[in-house]
N, C-alpha and C positions, 0 to 999 in steps of 0.2 A: 753488334747489339743483340743480346739474346731476347727471347720472347718473355723471359721472366722479369726483365728490368722494368717495363711499364707497370707490371703488377706490383712490384716492390714499391715503386713510387706511389701507386694508388693506395696500397696498404698503409704506407707511411702517412699519406695525406688523410686517410680515413681515421687512423689512430690519433693524429693531431686534432682532427675535428672532434673525435670522441672525447679526448682529454679536455678540450675547450668546453664542450657541452657539460661534462661532469663538473668542471670547475664552476661553471655558471650555476648549475643546479645546487652545488654545495653552498655557494654564496646565498642563493635564494633560501635554502633550508636554514642556514644560519640566521637570516633575517626573520624568517617565520618563527624560529625558536625564540629569538629575542622579543618578538611581538607577543608571543604566548606568555612569556615571563612577565612582560610589562602589563598585559591585560589581567593576569592573575593578581598582580600586586595592586593595580588600580581598583579591582573589584573587591578584593579581600579587605582592604583597609576600611572603607565605609561599611562594608557588610558586617564586620566585627562590631562596629558601633550599633548597627541596627539590631543585631542579635542580642547584644548586651542590654540595650534599652528595653527590648521586648521582655527579656528575662527579669529585669528590674520591675517593669510594670506588672508582671505576673505575680510578684511578691506582694503587691498592693491589693487592697480590697476593691474589686471591680464588679460591675454588674455582669450577669451571665453573658449578655450580648457583647460587652466590651472585652470580657475574658476570651470569648471565642474568637473575636477579631484579632486580639493580640497573639493568641495561640496560632492562628492562621499565619500571621506575619512571621512568627518565629519558625513555624514549620516550612514556609516557603523560602525564607532566608536560609534555613538549613539545607534545603534542596539546592539552592544556588551555590552555597559553600561546598557541598559535595560535588557538584558538577565542576566547579572551578578546581577543586582538588584533583579531579580526574585528569585535568590538563597536565598535571605533573607526569602522568603516565605516557603522554605523547612525547616521544624522544626522537631526536634527529636520527634518521636511518643512516647507516654508514654506506657510502657509495664506494665502489671499487675504483680508486684512482689509478691502480696498476692494472692496465688492460691485459697484462700477461697472466694475471692470477686467475685461475679457473674457478676458485671458490665463489659461490654466489651467496649474497646476503639478501634477505627479504625483510620487508617491513610489514607488520600486521598491526592495525590500529587496536587500541585496547577494547576489550569487550565490556559491555555494561550490564 
């Protein structure tokens, strides 16, 4: 038995563990991506109604106070819409499933 054999077993075990960790992380990232898509959908549907109703109200004759309030609603709803739209920029980073590949991929969150 040479001295390299235990190291080869250790390397193989470490690689198997690394593959297992990568697979688990990929599964979790897929779950997060699905959750983000669901949240976007669940927020956008009612938000579209809120924005539409605010815009319809602004076409009507309103007191100055009511107009400011509806404009504030429209503005804040637009802010939420823009924030939710930025969630589209969050993409699942690609993990290296092949531990022999020396190329490194990094993930940078979107800038606001």
